[in-house]
C-alpha positions in Angstrom: 44.3 135.1 60.4 46.1 138.2 62.0 47.9 138.7 58.4 44.5 138.9 56.6 43.4 141.4 59.1 46.6 143.5 58.9 46.3 143.3 54.9 42.5 144.4 55.0 43.5 147.3 57.4 46.2 148.4 55.0 43.9 148.3 52.1 41.2 150.4 53.9 43.8 152.9 54.9 45.1 153.1 51.2 41.2 153.6 50.1 41.1 156.4 52.7 43.9 158.2 51.1 41.9 158.3 48.0 39.0 160.0 49.7 41.3 162.3 51.5 42.8 163.5 48.2 39.3 164.1 47.0 39.6 161.8 44.2 36.2 160.3 44.7 34.4 163.8 44.2 36.8 164.7 41.3 36.3 161.6 39.4 32.7 161.2 40.1 33.7 157.9 41.8 34.5 156.5 38.5 36.8 153.5 39.2 38.0 153.4 35.6 39.2 156.9 36.0 40.9 156.3 39.2 42.6 153.2 37.9 43.8 155.0 34.7 45.2 157.8 36.8 47.1 155.1 39.0 48.3 153.7 35.9 49.8 156.9 34.9 51.4 157.3 38.4 52.8 153.7 38.1 54.4 154.4 34.5 55.8 157.6 35.9 57.7 155.7 38.6 58.9 153.3 36.1 60.5 156.2 34.1 63.7 158.0 34.4 62.5 160.9 36.8 61.0 158.5 39.3 63.3 159.6 42.1 62.1 163.3 41.4 58.6 162.3 41.2 58.8 160.5 44.7 60.5 163.4 46.4 57.8 165.7 45.1 55.0 163.4 46.1 56.6 162.7 49.6 56.9 166.6 50.4 53.3 167.2 49.1 52.0 164.5 51.1 53.7 165.2 54.3 52.9 168.8 54.2 49.1 167.8 53.7 49.2 165.4 56.7 50.8 168.2 58.7 48.3 170.7 57.6 45.5 168.4 58.5 47.0 167.6 62.0 47.2 171.4 62.7 43.7 171.9 61.7 42.5 169.3 64.0 44.7 170.3 66.8 46.8 167.1 66.9 49.9 168.3 65.7 51.1 164.9 65.4 53.6 163.7 62.9 52.6 160.9 60.5 55.2 158.4 59.9 54.6 156.3 56.8 56.0 153.0 55.9 59.1 153.7 53.5 59.8 157.0 55.2 63.4 157.8 54.7 64.5 161.0 56.5 
């Protein structure tokens, strides 16, 4: 039961990232568009430049989390699963 609850929480957090990124508003909450965009991301990660893409996206994501933390006064650093620094 705990594993199922953890998985549900994880999926909710991932959905929250979609909202934080503004993708619902930008796509009109069209799930086909969102899925297509995610398929493009996955295809890029299967390509030769996947390391470059991962580094770029990690930097952008960290900056966004840090900026959000500063705006909300927390200043807390966000540690994500898979962080490698």
